[in-house]
C-alpha positions in Angstrom: -67.4 53.5 -16.5 -68.6 49.9 -16.9 -69.7 50.6 -20.5 -66.2 51.8 -21.3 -64.2 49.5 -19.1 -62.1 47.9 -21.9 -60.7 51.3 -23.0 -60.1 52.1 -19.3 -58.0 48.9 -18.9 -56.0 49.7 -22.0 -55.4 53.2 -20.7 -54.3 51.8 -17.4 -51.8 49.5 -19.1 -50.4 52.5 -21.1 -50.2 54.6 -18.0 -48.4 51.8 -16.1 -45.8 51.5 -18.9 -45.3 55.3 -18.9 -44.9 55.4 -15.1 -42.5 52.5 -15.2 -40.3 54.3 -17.8 -40.4 57.8 -16.2 -40.2 56.7 -12.6 -38.3 53.4 -12.5 -37.4 54.0 -8.8 -41.0 53.5 -7.8 -40.9 49.8 -9.0 -40.0 48.1 -5.7 -42.7 50.0 -3.8 -45.3 49.3 -6.4 -44.5 45.5 -6.2 -45.5 45.6 -2.5 -48.9 47.1 -3.5 -49.8 44.4 -6.0 -51.3 41.9 -3.6 -53.4 44.5 -1.6 -54.8 46.0 -4.7 -55.6 42.6 -6.2 -57.2 41.4 -2.9 -59.4 44.5 -3.0 -60.4 43.8 -6.6 -61.3 40.2 -5.8 -63.3 41.3 -2.7 -65.4 43.6 -5.0 -65.7 40.8 -7.6 -67.0 38.2 -5.0 -69.4 40.8 -3.7 -71.2 40.9 -7.0 -72.8 37.4 -6.6 -74.7 36.4 -3.5 -73.3 33.6 -1.4 -76.4 31.4 -2.2 -75.7 31.7 -5.9 -72.1 30.6 -5.4 -73.2 27.6 -3.4 -75.7 26.7 -6.0 -73.1 27.0 -8.7 -70.8 24.6 -6.9 -73.4 21.9 -7.7 -73.0 22.5 -11.4 -71.0 19.3 -11.9 -70.7 19.4 -15.7 -69.5 23.0 -15.8 -66.9 22.4 -13.1 -65.7 19.3 -14.9 -65.4 21.2 -18.2 -63.5 24.0 -16.5 -61.0 21.5 -15.0 -60.6 19.6 -18.2 -59.9 22.7 -20.4 -57.5 24.1 -17.8 -55.6 21.0 -16.6 -55.8 18.6 -19.6 -56.2 20.7 -22.7 -54.0 23.7 -21.8 -50.9 21.5 -20.8 -51.2 19.7 -24.2 -51.3 23.1 -26.0 -48.3 24.4 -24.0 -46.4 21.1 -24.7 -46.9 21.6 -28.4 -45.4 25.1 -28.2 -42.7 24.4 -25.7 -40.0 23.1 -28.1 -40.2 26.4 -30.1 -39.9 28.7 -27.1 -36.7 30.8 -26.7 -33.9 28.7 -25.1 -33.4 31.0 -22.1 -34.6 29.0 -19.1 -35.9 32.0 -17.3 -38.0 33.0 -20.3 -39.3 29.4 -20.6 -40.1 29.3 -16.9 -42.0 32.6 -17.0 -44.1 31.3 -20.0 -44.9 28.0 -18.1 -45.8 29.8 -14.9 -48.3 32.0 -16.5 -49.8 29.7 -19.2 -50.3 26.7 -16.9 -52.3 28.6 -14.3 -55.9 29.5 -15.0 -57.2 33.0 -14.2 -59.2 33.7 -11.1 -59.9 37.4 -11.3 -60.7 39.5 -14.4 -61.8 36.4 -16.4 -65.1 36.9 -14.5 -65.5 40.5 -15.8 -64.6 39.7 -19.4 -66.7 36.5 -19.5 -69.7 38.5 -18.2 -69.2 41.1 -20.9 -69.5 38.3 -23.5 -72.6 36.8 -21.9 -70.8 34.1 -20.0 -71.8 32.6 -16.7 -70.0 34.9 -14.2 -71.5 33.2 -11.2 -70.3 29.8 -12.3 -66.8 31.1 -12.8 -66.9 32.8 -9.3 -67.9 29.5 -7.8 -65.1 27.7 -9.6 -62.4 30.2 -8.5 -61.3 28.5 -5.3 -61.3 25.1 -7.0 -59.2 26.4 -9.9 -56.7 28.0 -7.6 -56.4 24.9 -5.4 -55.9 22.7 -8.4 -53.1 24.9 -9.8 -51.5 25.0 -6.4 -51.3 21.2 -6.4 -50.5 20.6 -10.1 -48.2 23.4 -11.1 -45.0 22.1 -9.4 -45.5 18.7 -11.1 -46.2 20.3 -14.5 -43.0 22.4 -14.2 -41.1 19.2 -13.4 -42.4 17.5 -16.5 -41.5 20.4 -18.7 -38.2 21.5 -17.3 -36.8 18.6 -15.3 -35.7 18.3 -11.7 -33.3 21.3 -11.7 -36.3 23.7 -11.9 -39.1 21.4 -10.7 -38.7 22.6 -7.1 -38.5 26.3 -7.8 -42.2 26.9 -7.2 -42.9 26.1 -3.5 -46.2 25.6 -1.8 -45.8 28.5 0.6 -46.4 31.4 -1.8 -49.4 29.6 -3.3 -50.9 29.1 0.1 -50.3 32.7 0.9 -51.9 33.7 -2.4 -54.9 31.5 -1.7 -55.4 33.0 1.8 -54.8 36.6 0.9 -56.5 36.6 -2.5 -59.3 34.2 -2.1 -60.2 33.2 1.5 -60.0 36.7 3.0 -61.8 38.6 0.2 -64.5 35.9 -0.1 -65.1 35.9 3.7 -65.3 39.7 3.8 -67.7 39.7 0.8 -70.0 37.2 2.5 -69.9 39.2 5.7 -70.7 42.4 3.7 -73.6 40.6 2.0 -75.0 39.5 5.4 -74.7 43.1 6.8 -76.4 44.5 3.7 -79.3 42.1 4.1 -79.9 43.3 7.7 -78.9 47.0 7.7 -79.6 49.8 5.3 -76.1 51.1 5.9 -74.7 47.7 4.8 -76.7 47.9 1.6 -75.3 51.4 0.9 -71.7 50.2 1.5 -72.3 47.1 -0.7 -73.7 49.3 -3.5 -70.8 51.7 -3.2 -68.3 48.8 -3.4 -69.9 47.6 -6.5 -69.0 50.8 -8.4 -65.3 50.3 -7.5 -64.8 47.2 -9.8 -63.5 49.1 -12.9 -61.3 51.5 -11.0 -59.7 48.7 -9.0 -59.1 46.6 -12.1 -57.4 49.6 -13.7 -55.4 50.3 -10.6 -54.2 46.6 -10.5 -53.1 46.7 -14.1 -51.3 50.0 -13.7 -49.5 48.8 -10.6 -48.4 45.6 -12.1 -47.1 47.0 -15.3 -45.4 50.1 -13.7 -43.6 47.8 -11.2 -42.2 45.5 -13.9 -41.3 47.8 -16.8 -38.1 49.1 -15.1 -36.8 45.5 -15.1 -36.9 45.2 -18.9 -33.4 46.7 -19.4 -31.7 44.9 -22.2 -34.1 42.0 -22.2 -36.8 43.6 -24.3 -35.8 41.4 -27.3 -36.0 38.2 -25.3 -39.4 39.2 -23.9 -40.8 40.3 -27.3 -40.0 36.8 -28.7 -42.7 35.2 -26.5 -45.5 37.6 -27.7 -46.3 35.4 -30.8 -46.7 32.4 -28.5 -49.2 34.2 -26.3 -51.2 35.3 -29.3 -51.2 31.8 -30.7 -52.3 30.5 -27.3 -55.3 32.8 -27.4 -56.3 31.7 -30.9 -56.0 28.0 -30.2 -57.8 28.1 -26.8 -60.8 29.8 -28.3 -61.5 26.7 -30.4 -60.3 24.3 -27.8 -62.7 25.8 -25.2 -65.5 25.6 -27.8 -64.7 21.9 -28.3 -64.8 21.2 -24.6 -68.0 23.1 -24.1 -69.6 21.0 -26.8 -68.1 17.8 -25.4 -69.8 18.5 -22.1 -73.0 19.7 -23.8 -73.1 23.0 -21.9 -75.6 25.8 -22.5 -74.5 29.0 -24.3 -73.6 31.1 -21.2 -71.7 28.2 -19.5 -69.9 27.4 -22.8 -68.7 30.9 -23.2 -67.4 30.9 -19.6 -65.5 27.7 -20.4 -63.9 29.4 -23.4 -62.8 32.3 -21.3 -61.5 30.3 -18.4 -59.4 28.2 -20.9 -57.9 31.3 -22.5 -57.3 33.6 -19.6 -54.3 33.0 -17.4 -53.4 33.7 -13.8 -50.7 36.3 -14.5 -51.6 38.6 -11.6 -51.7 35.8 -9.0 -48.6 33.9 -10.2 -46.6 37.1 -10.4 -45.6 37.0 -6.7 -44.1 33.5 -7.4 -42.1 34.9 -10.3 -40.9 37.8 -8.2 -39.7 35.3 -5.6 -37.4 33.5 -8.1 -33.6 33.9 -7.8 -31.9 36.9 -9.5 -30.7 34.7 -12.3 -34.3 34.0 -13.3 -35.6 37.6 -12.6 -36.7 38.1 -16.3 -39.4 35.5 -15.7 -41.5 38.1 -13.9 -41.4 40.4 -16.9 -42.4 37.5 -19.2 -45.4 36.9 -16.9 -46.4 40.6 -17.1 -46.0 40.6 -20.9 -48.7 37.9 -21.0 -51.0 40.3 -19.2 -50.5 43.0 -21.8 -51.2 40.6 -24.7 -54.2 39.0 -22.9 -56.0 42.2 -22.1 -55.8 43.2 -25.8 -56.9 39.7 -26.7 -59.9 40.0 -24.3 -61.1 43.0 -26.3 -61.3 40.7 -29.3 -62.7 37.8 -27.3 -65.6 39.9 -25.9 -66.8 40.4 -29.5 -65.7 37.1 -31.1 -66.8 34.5 -28.5 -70.6 35.4 -28.8 -70.1 34.8 -32.6 -68.1 31.6 -32.0 -70.8 30.4 -29.6 -74.0 32.1 -30.5 -77.1 32.1 -28.3 -79.1 28.9 -28.7 -82.9 28.7 -29.0 -84.8 29.8 -25.8 -85.2 26.3 -24.6 -81.4 25.6 -24.6 -79.8 28.9 -23.8 -78.2 28.9 -20.4 -78.9 25.2 -20.1 -77.8 24.0 -16.6 -74.3 22.5 -16.4 
């Protein structure tokens, strides 16, 4: 299943769209399932790297600095360049801002690993990236959209997301690792959980898409107009991430991870924020999900393109510490 996970994810997206069309009444119930499924996915993700590796990776100062720069300095500049050309509808604009200004903390680890990136470094950076976006996103929205929408995103949903999607899964993963180190039964459970990564990712994508497709209604044209911007973002960020990795003189694996963290966005985690918006801005949630659809296809290309964009260095430099 791991060898064929990209086709599995694409199939999950297609199945989600089909379910959303054929059973639109299931949408509200599926919305409530998003956070539990995503939390389970992140638990399994955190379980893949031992706690000691995570702690060691937190000392990788140059990598963490590069990840922060690419996500919170370069990305806002790229979004600012695109912003005047976005559709005028404020809900559409808000949806684009919500998703593009928030770096991914979940499947970026999977796709980066497939391309030879440092999965353990990204895992270690996950809490920092989520905390940073929690603090910075309201201010960035204010800068882009002014005071009338600057207060739409409140701290409460982000704190809840950080607790439910990061703190609890990470704590459970560490407890499971400790159990596995001491008991054979724990090792068997940890091994079994490791095989659940791909099915959980597929379940998350299916749930998200199926819950949001019924909301499209007559807004398909408005949503479709943002697709070229999402594609352009992926293209630009591939080279921007490469530039940042070279600026910080990162090794090949760390550099690829920086390219991925700059390009992938936090659509699954910011979706609850979009769902909490007033009815007049409801289309923002569909705009967020649309980015997921574009990004997963983009990641198929990234997995093959990034190793060519940032090829393996000589043995003495490959994987150079950050």
